[in-house]
N, C-alpha and C positions, 0 to 999 in steps of 0.2 A: 637627396631621393634614390632611392631602390631602383637601379635598372634591372631588368628582366626580358631575356631571353630564352621563347620558348617555340617548338612547332604548334599550329594551333589545333596537330590531335590531343593536346598534354592541358592538361589544368596545374596550374603551382599556387598553392597559398602558406603563407608562415605562420607560425606564432610565438614570440618567445616566452623563456619558461622563463622558472628558478626555482632549484630547489639542493637544500643541502651546502648554502652560500654558491655554489658553484650555477652560472647560466646559461640558456642556450640557447637557439632556432631551431623549432621545429619546421622543417618543410615536410608538406605534404603535395605529391603527385597524384592528378587522376587524371585515370586513361576511362574513357566514355566509349561502351564496344555494342554494336549491335548484334542482337541473338539469332543464328540461322536457323530458321525450325528444322531443316534439312539438317542436323548434325556439323554443319562446314562449320571453319573456324569463327571465332562473335569476327566480323568487320571493326574499326576504329571508329570512332565518329572527333566529330569538333569539338571543346569545350562551351564553344556557344551557344552548341543544342543541348549539351547534358542542361547547364541555365533557362533553357527555354524548357526542357520536358521535368523539372523537381519542381517549383514554381507551379505549377499545376496536378503534381501527383502528392502535392505536400502542402497545400497552402495555407496549414497551419504553422507552417515555416520549416522549409529544405533544410533541413540539418542533418546532414552524415557523413558527418566528422565532425569529431574536438579537435584535429589541429595539431594530436599530439599521438608521439609516437608508441606503437605496443609493446607488448611484449610479446605476445601469443594473439596467431592470428584469428579472425574470426571471418562467419560470415552474417550475410544479411537477407532478408526478404521484404520487398514491402509491395504484395502481392493481393488476387483478387481468385476466389475457391470458383471453378465453375465444375459442379455435378457433370455426370457422364448424361446423354440424354438415354430417355425411355422410349417405348414404342411408339408412345404417340407421339416423341417430337420433344416434350419438356424433359427439361433437366429435375432429376431430381433430388430429395428432396437434404440427401446429405451425399458427404463422402470425404477421402481422405486427400491431403494433399499430402504431397513425399516432397521437400530439398534436401538436395545432399550435393556435399563439396569435401573434395576430397574420401577422405576416409569416414569426413563424419556426418549423419544423416539422423533427419527429426522429421517428421511424422508426426500432424495434427490429425481432427477429426473438425471437419465445418459445417453447420445445418442450416438450412435453410431460416428464414424469422418461424420462431416458437416461442410458447408462453407455457407456465403453472396452472395447469385448469380448480378450476373450484372442487375439481372432483376430485383430487389428490391427481394428477394425470398429466404428462405436457400434451400440448396440441399439436398434431400431423403438422410438420415445418411447411415452412413453402420452400416453391422450387432455391435450390440454390445456384443461382447464376450468380456470380459474379458480386459474393459476399469478400465485407474486404477484411485482409484479415489482420485484425491491427488491435491493440487492446480498448478501443471503446467496442467491440463484438466479445470482447474476452469476457470472465468472470470478473466481479469484482462489482465496483458502485462506488459512490459517495464516501467514506470512512474507512473505506477498504484501503490498509495502508500498501499493500504490494500492486494494486490497482485502482487505485478512484476514478478512474474513466471508464472500469467496465460496468456493466448490467447482469444482473441472475440474484443479488443480494439482497433484495425485496421489491416492494411493487416501485415502479415510478411515481411519475408526477400524475401520468394519463391515468394509476391505478392497478394497470398491469403489471403482471407478474413475471416481465421476458426473460429467459433466459439462455444460456452466454450461447454462445452462438460457433465460439471455437474455444476446442477441447482439447487433450491428451487425453490418447485413446484407454490411456487406465485409469484413466482422473476424469470419468464422465461427471453428470450432473442427472443423479438418478430421483432423485428429488427437489423440493424445490425451496427446500429448508438447509441442506445439506451445502456446505463450503468444497469450495474446489480451487486446487492451485491453476491462477492467474496461465492463458496458453498464447503462444503467436509467437512471430519467426522478427520482430520488427521492433524499434531501437527503446531500449529501457528508459525512463526517466532516471536524470541523473540526485533526485532526490529522494529516490524509492529506495525499500532496501537492501533492494537488491545490487544497488550499485553503491548507497552510501554507507554502509559497513566499510566499506574500503576510500571513503574523501577524505581521513584522517581527520585532525585535531584544529578546527575554527578559534581560537581564543586569544585574549590580551598578550598571552605569548610569539605565537605565530605575528600578530600584529605588530609587535616591536623589533621581531628578529628576524621576520620570513617574508614578511607582503612581500612583494604581490607575490613571491611565490609560493610554492606546491611546500603544503608543511612535512614535516622531518618525516613523522609518521602516517603516510598517503602511504596507501598501496598502489601499486601503478594497474591494478587489477580494474580497478575505478573507470579508467580511457575505457574499458572493453563494453562497445554499447551493447550490443546484445548478449544475451540467456544463456549461459554461461555451456550449455547444453550444447551450444552453436560451435563455441571454438575448435582450434582444430590446435592435435600436438604439437606440430614439427612447424616448423618455418616453411608455405609458401610461395612454388618457381613460380608460378603463373601460366602452366601449363595443365594444371590437374581437370581431370572430369568432373561432367558437372551433372546435375540431373534434377527435373521438377516440373510435378506430375500433378497433373488439373488443377493449372496456373494459367493458363490459358483459356481464351471464350471458344478458338478453335484447332488448339496442335494439345493432346491431354496429354503428353508427353515432348518436352524438349530436352536434350541430351547431347555436350558434343563437353568441349574444351577447351578450360579459357586461353586466351591468342596465344601464350608466349611470347607473350612479350614486357618488357619489366623496362621500368624510369632512371631516370638516371642522374643525377643533380650536383652544380657546382657552383663554388663560392666566391665573389671574389672582397679581399678582406681590403682599411683602409690602413691596416696596421703600420707603423714606421717601418722601413727594411722590407717591407714583400713584392716591393717591384710591378704589385699589381696582378701576383698573379694566382693562378686558381688553387681551389682548393675542392677532393670533392667533399659529399654532405653524402654518407653509404643508404640506400633505400632502399628498404622491405616492403615488400607484399604482406602488410596487414591487414585491411577489409574489404569485402568484396560486398556488393552487394545487386538484388539480384529484381529487377522489378521485370514480372515475364509475360503479365500481359502488356507491356509494349516495347516486348520482345529488345531488353536493355539490359545489360548488367556496370555495375561502375567497380573499376579496381584502382583499392588508395592504396598507393605506397607513400612510407614516411622514414624521415631519415630524421638526425638530430645534430648539427652545426654548434661547436661550443665556441663563448665568445665572453667576453669580459667584461656588459655590459648587461643589466639587466632591460634594456630595450633591442639590443643586437646591432645597434650602432656602429660599429665597425663594418657590420655586412653594407657592401653599398650596389655589389650585381649577383645576379644568381640566373645558370639559364640551366632549363632543361632539356632532358632528350631522351628519346623512346629507342631501346633495343631490341631486338631478336636475344634471346634469354640463353641460344648457344652460339651467338655469334656477335662478342662485345668490341668494342671497338679503343682504341689507343690512349688515354688522355692527352697525347699530344694533338689529335683531330679534333676534339674539343679547345685545345687551349689556341689554333689555328681558327676555328671559328669564330671564339671568342675576339681575338686580333681582329678576322675580317669584318667581323661586326661595331669594332671600335672607331673603324676607317674616317678619318675624318670626311672626305670627298664619298664613298662607294657607302657605309656601312650602311644607310638605310637602303639600300637593294641588297649588300647581302644577308640584310636582317629578313629577307624572303628567300630566301636558301632554304628551303624547307629540310635538305634531303641530310645538311646538316647534321639534324638534328632528330633523323627516322631513317630502317632500314631501308633498303630499294626495296620492291613492292607493294611496298603500303599504299591505297590507293586514301582517301576519306571518303563514306557514306557520311548525304547528311543533306537535309531535304531547302535545308535554304541554301547550299553550294548549289546542288539541282539548280533552282531557282535561279540562280545567278548565273548560272551555264546557259540556259533557256538563251536567258537576257542579252546574254554576249551573242551566242548563233544569234540573236535575232539583226543584234548591230554588224556582225561578220554578215552577212544578209547587205543588209546594209554598205561597208565596205566592196564589196561586189560590186553594188554598183557604181558607187561612187568610181570603182575602178575601169565598167567598162566606158563610164564619161572618159576616162581620162582619156584611157585607149582613141576614144573614137576627136576628140579634140586634136590627139598628138598627131591622126592620120590626116585629121587636116593641114596642121602647120606642113607635116611633110609633101602633100601635093603645093600646098602653096610656096612651100621653095621648089619645088619641083619644076614651078610653072614660073620662074624664075629666074631659072636658068641652076641651080643652085643645089649640091649634094646635100640631101637631110644630113645622112649619116655622119660629113664631117662636119656640120654643124653641131654635132649632138643633140640633132632632134628621133631621138626615140624613145620609146616605153618599156622604164626597166620590167627585169624579171620581178613576177610577183614574188616572195617573201614567203615562206609556208609560216604559218601561226606557230609560236615559240610554245613546248607546252609550259606547264608551269615550276617541275624544277629548273625546266632550262631560262626561265622568265630575267633573273638576276643576271648570268651572264649574258643575254642575249642586250638589253637594257647598257651594261655596261661597254658592250662594246658599239653598239650603234652611238650610245652619247658620245664615245673615243672618235669613232667617224663622222661626228657630226660636227665635235669639234677639230677634225683636220681638212674638212671640208673647208671648214671656216677659215682657218688659217689658212689654205691655197687657196681661196678666191680673194685673203688679204694682200696674198705677197703678187697675184694675180692686178688687184687691180692697182695697189703700189707700184708696182712693174709699169703697168700702162698708164698710169699719170704719171710715173719718170720718162715714160717714154713721151710721152705731147707735152710734157715741157715742154724737153732737150727742141722735140720740134718747134712748136711755137717757140723758141727763145732765137732760133737759127731761122725763121722768117720776120721775129722781130714783133711777133704778138702777144701781150700781157695776159694773160690767161686771169688772173686775178681779177681783170678790168672787164673783161670781156663774161664775166660768172655772172650769176644769173642774181638781179638783187630787188629791192621791192618787191612791190604788191605782187601777182599772175596778169598778165599780157591776154591772156586769152577773154574778148568777150562775147558774150552771145549774140549781141541785137551785130555786131559786125562781122561773127560768123557767116552768121543765116544770109545778110545781104551780099554775101561772097559767093554763097550756096547755090542764091535767089539767078546770081547772073550766071553761075556757070550753070542751070538751069533749063532746058529747051519749057518754049510756051506751050502749055497746054490745058486743059480740061480739068488735070486732075491736081494741078500745078500747087494751086490754095490748101489744099489737104494732106501731102507732100509738105508742103510747107511747115503749115499747124504741127506737123509731125514733129519735123525736122528741128523745129521752133523750141519745140518743148526737150527734146534731146538736147540742144544749146543751152537751156535754160539751166537742166540739170551738169550739166561739166559744170558750167560757170562757179554755181552753187557750191558741186566741191570744190573747186580750185579756192574758191575762196573760204569754204570751211579749213580747208589744209593751211591755205597762206597765216590763219587766226589763232592754231592751231603747234605753228611752224618757225612762223616769220624770226621768232627771238634767235634759230636757229641754224638758220642765213644768216649771211654779212650784210650787213648794215646798207640800208639804198644812202644811193647817192648822194652828198649834198645839195639842194635847188640852188638855182644862182639867183644873184642877190636881188635882180631886174626880177624876176618871179614870183621871189618871195614875197618882195615889198606888194604886187599888185595882187598876191594871194589874200595877203594881209587885210587886204583893205577889202575886197571882196565877202572877205567874213565877216570884217567886221559891219560891215552895210546887211550884210545876209542876217546880222544879229540884231543890229540898229530895226530895223522889219520883224524881229519875233520868228524867221523862214527856221526851219528845221535843216541841220546840216549832217544827219542818215546818211547813212552807205555812202559818205562821199571821201573821195581820194584828196584826202589832203597830206601826202604824205612831207614829209621834210618842213611844214608850213612851220611860216614863225607866229607862236603865238604869245610871245614871252610881255611880261605882264598885261596884257589883257583881262579885261572886265571878262571872264564867260560864266559868269554865275545863271545856273537853268538851264543851259545850252544845252543841242539834242545835239552828241555826237556819234548816236548809235549806231556801231553795225559798221561807224569809218574804218582810214584804214591812216593811223596817225603816227606813222614809223617813221624814225626820226625824229619828231614835232621838236617845237623847241619852246613847252611851255613851263619857260626857268619865272616865278615870278608871280605867275599869271591864278586864277583867282575864280576856279572853278569849282565853288562851294554850291551842289544840286543840279548840277549839271551831269548827264546819262552816258556814262559810257562805254554800254553793257554791251559786247562782244564786239569790240573796237578794239585794234589793232594797234597797241602803243607801245610795239617794241623796239627797243634802240632809243626812245625816247625820254629825253631832257627832264626831267622835273622836277629842277631842285628847286626848293623856294618855292613847288604849288600849294596853294590851300585848296584843297577842294573838302571842305565838311559836307560828308549826310550824299555824299557825290554815290550816281552809282558806277562802280566797274563789273558786274557781276559777265564773269566767262569772258572777262577783258584779257589779253595778253602783255601783259605790263615786262616779261623775259627781257632781257637788259636792259630795264631801262636809268635812270638814275631816281638816285631818291633822297639823294644826298638835302637831311631840311623840310621832307614834305608834312604837309597837316592834312592828316588824313581820318580824320577822326569822325566816326558813326558812317563811315565808307560802308557799301557795300562789295563788299573783291567776294562771295560768293564762288568754290567752281574758277578762278582770277588764276592767269597762271602770271610770277611773280618767281620766277625759274633764274639763278642766273641775278640778281640784284644783290643789290648792296645799300643795305638798310640801316643809315647811321644819318640820327635825331631826327625821327622819325616820329610823329605823332597818330593811332592807331587805339585811339581811344575809344572802345565802344563803338568798334567797326567788328563787322560780318566779316568771320574767313573762314568758316565751313568746306570742306573742300578745294580751296586754294591749294594750290601748289605752289610746292618753297624748294624745287632739288637745287643744290649749291648755292643755295641763295646767301648772304651775309648781314647777321644780325648785329650793326656794331652799339649800335644806343639806340632802343626804340619800347615807344611806350607807348603799351598795347592794353594800357586800364581795363576792366570792364568789355571787354572784347571779347566775340560769342563765338568761338571754335569746337562747338562740342562735334566729338566725332573726327575730328581733324588731326593727320597722322604728321608729326613734328620726325623729319626722320636725318637725324645724324647734322641737326643743325645747333653751332654757337650760339644758346643760347644766354651765357653770361650774364650781357649787358639789358636786358631785357624788360620788362614789366611787366608783369599780365597780374595783379592782383585786380582782385573783383569778377575777374575776366571768368567768362560761361565755357568750360570744358569738360564736362563731362563725355563721359565713354573716349577721350580724346587718344591718343598713343604718344609717347614720346620714345624713342627708339634711337640709342646712340647717339641721344645728344650731349651736350656739356653745359648742365644747369648749376655751376658753382655762383652764389650769386643771385642767381634768377631771381624775380620777387614774384613768388607767386602768393602772396598771402589774401587771403578773403577768396581766394577763388573757388570754384566748384568743380569737383575735381572727381563727381563722384565713377566708379566701376569706371576710370581714367587707368590706364598701365603706362610702368615705366619698366625700362628693360635695356642695360647696357647703361646705363646714365652716370655721367660722372656730375653727381649734383651734393659733391661737401658744400656746407656752408648755402645752400639751399633754403631761402626766406618759403615758408609753409605755412606761417602762425594764422591760426583762424580758418586756414580751408578747410572744404568739406570734401572729408575723403572714402565718404560708405562703400566699404566692398572695394574700392579700391585692390590693385594687385602689385608691389614694386618686385623686380627681381631681383634673385639674391646677388646678380651681379651687377646694381647698383651700390654705390655707394654715397652714401647719406651720411658722414660723419660731419657732425657739429652743425647739422643741421637747423633752422632753427622754425618748431611744427609745434609751439608752445600755443596752447586751446584746437588745438585740430581736433575733429571731428570725424573720426575714421575708426564708426563702428565696423567688426566685421573686416576689417582691410587685410590684404594679404601682404606679410610682409616678415617674412619666413627666407633668412638665411640674409638680410640684410644690414649691411656696416651701417652702423647705427651712436658708434663711439662719440661719445660729448653733444650727442643731440641733446639742443632740447625741446622739452615735452610738459611743461606746464601746464597742469589744466588738462591735458590730453584726452580727449573721448576713444579709449582706445575699445571701449567693452568687442568680447568676442571674437580681438583680433589674433588672427595667425602670427604671432612670434618664434612659433618653433627656428632656432638655433642664430636668432637674430646678437649681434655684437652692438650690446645697447651697455658697454663700459663706459665708466665715469659721465653718462648723458643724467640729466635732470629731468627729475617725470614727481616733483611733488605736486598732490595731489591730484594727480592723471586716474584717469577711471579705465581698471584693468578687469574691470567683472569679464569673469568668464573667459580671461585671455589666454591664447596657450603660448606662454614662456618655456614648454622642455626644449632645454638643453641652452639656451638664450643666455647668454654671458653678461651677467649683470655685476662686475666685480665694480668696487668704487661711487655705485649708483647713488641717486635722492631718491629713492622713493617711498622719503615723509609724507605721512597721510595719505599717502596713495589707498587707492581703493582694490583690491586684491581678492575680493569675494567669489571663492568657483574656479578664481584664476588655477592651472594649471602650471608649475614651477617644477616639477620633475624634473631630476638630476642638473637643475638649473644650477650656475657659478652666482655668489652672493657674495665672494669674499670680501669683508671692509662695507658690503652695503647700506643702506642709513634707510632701514624702515623701521620707524621713531613714528610711533600714530596711527601705520599703515592699519586697515581694516582689510585683516586674513582670515576672513571666518569662511568656514568651511573648506579651505585653497590648500593643495596638496604642495606639501612642503618637503617630498620624501626621499631622501638618499640629494640632496642641494648641499652644496661646497658651502660651508661655510669658515669662518677662524676667529677668531678674537678680535676684531674688529667689526662685527658685525652687527647691528646694533638694531632692537628689538622693544625698546622700552615705550610702554605705552601703547603697544601694537593689543590687534584685537584675534587672538589666534581660539578661540573657539570654534570647535569640531575639527579645524586644520587638519589633515594626515601630519606627524612630522616624522612619521614610522613605515617605515627601517629609516635609518642613519646609518650614517657614513662613523665607522669608526677613527680615532687619530691616527691611526695611520695610511689609512683611504683616505679622509682631508690632504693630509698631506703628499703623498705618492699623487694625488687627483694636483694639489695645486704644481708642485713641481712639473706634471706632465704641461700645465696649460702655462708656464712661465716658459717651460722649452717652448714653447709653441709661439 
């Protein structure tokens, strides 16, 4: 993937080209500027604002450049004519418009709408108020080779013979039947004679020897978009004077100079031995577009980097920059800017450092940026209010400390000084400094905490105290009922006691609820509760048995450490109960309700809990060996640090469950439902997920070698950083799934997989089994499919550019309209394959590649690599 760094004020576009057997990458850098009616320097605007403006101005297509370097610079105008106002305030019926850049000027005559009357004369023109200066208002019409879009050639569909509104001053429509030359300031269509005469010859010889490059007889003037009288005789510097007359509704004359800026571009190549060094792509200002009524101009700089391949594959990075024309920067400055942006830790922040790629003193002008600044200003007011509130809280804390006879300064109770808001160019350094400051503060806090803990341990040891035994374990001890009773005992009797008690009771209830929720979420992170005494455990077991026999619910009870071994708990209600460190070995809890219960550190070995509900429950660090949890509802449950060995989760509901640091030794979760579930860093090599519903699931950094996902529903699922060699996906449904290039699916079983429109670009699939796989429209660019078995696979319209298919079995595969441009097919077997309309240009072949019985009608087989090129590619690929 191409890495691009650029300032917000610069647009970058690329186009690979071929000519004369050589290849190049054309780079276009676009600078969008706002014109100053007072004649001041044009102000750069963001690239985004350009692509907001152009579709509005050019609804038929914002084509301002063809992306090819030009030999001769030019200027164009997309504008409207505004005649001067007469005494009555109305605009005149005609005016001259003038556009000039440097030494080249052009004048046109523009009229309001008029027609050729029946008495052989022109009707008086309507007011010339915003008449578009385009080819639709110049002379021409259907059948006119030079301008089929125009008018004046004859009567239109309404029966009226409209006359052209844009004319050359020396070639005017003085009679309705007199043809004149079309006049304009904008882009010429490439198929009109004015440009087509230079396009070269596209014939069979071109197709076989030069396609998709340009023909050898092309004249580079074909890429000039403007009429020839708008070409400039010498290269542009970027600070030339310009003049635009009668092209703005309020400012009859716009004049000034171009901004005096130039664009630079550097490319990084992935060629062996280059070390990732940058190489400059020299740029020249080749095109200037004016949009006077919008007070805009676009400067387009062009450059050409020579490359070895027709798709410029070896260029993997570009960096654009803006400079003052008289103040160039050293190449070393840009090399450092690139290296900073490649830093694995702070590269993202360094990419915000606009000043690395722009001269000082340039400020962007953009309505969108202004609106963003206004929203930030509002947030700034909110931040000020929050700071004032913090100051009040600090003052209260200082007063409280003094009231207790303490020094607030010694306790560090003070308001830190307000930091000034960093300017945009200071933001990267500010954020990096804040990050380092925060990391240092965390380090110091950890060191202080460790020192305090060690001191406390030493003190406790000296006094014979076991701190580990004294640490809090088990459920929270706070009780709203007890706290309210204690509060009432401390209150003097009075008429207001009842209302105050009610309010205080509600407060204590909130505190208790918060404690219960905290315990539910963190019970697995604290030391396990102490074991219950055997006599107490026996009594509790009897009480539970009696309650179950009477059908009584056990919801919200404290059953910490309960002995429930081998009990029949079917259908029991344990919702919100505390069962930390409970012993449920061999119990049958099928159909039971454990929703939001705490089962952290519990022993669930051999538990049978078919169709039980564990929604939102905490099973963290529980022992689950041999548990049968088929069809259980574990949505949003916590199973962190659990060990799942010989566990059955068939048909279980797992969406939203938390599995961090869990170990999946042997798990059968066939037909489980976990849509959208994130599996992060898990070892699932011995897990069965056959038939599971995993749409939109994410597998990140997982070990999946041998995982059984046969028939699983994986539409729009994502795999990233996974070791999945030998993964079993036979018959899985993976429409629009995405597998990142850092995944290894070598030898995976994907026979019959349904994966239309899937993204497998760059994935290692060497030796994978893909018989009858449905991969229509799949993205397989750069995929490694060497020795893969794809007999009968559906690859219609698949993108296989630069895919490695050496020794692959593609017998009877459907590759209709597939794109195999630059793919490697050495010793590949394509017998009986459907290659109708496929792109086989520049594929790598050898004498063992087989096409017998294949359908090659309308296939693109040119250009082809010659024997020497084939041998060179083979040697390079073998060495790699």
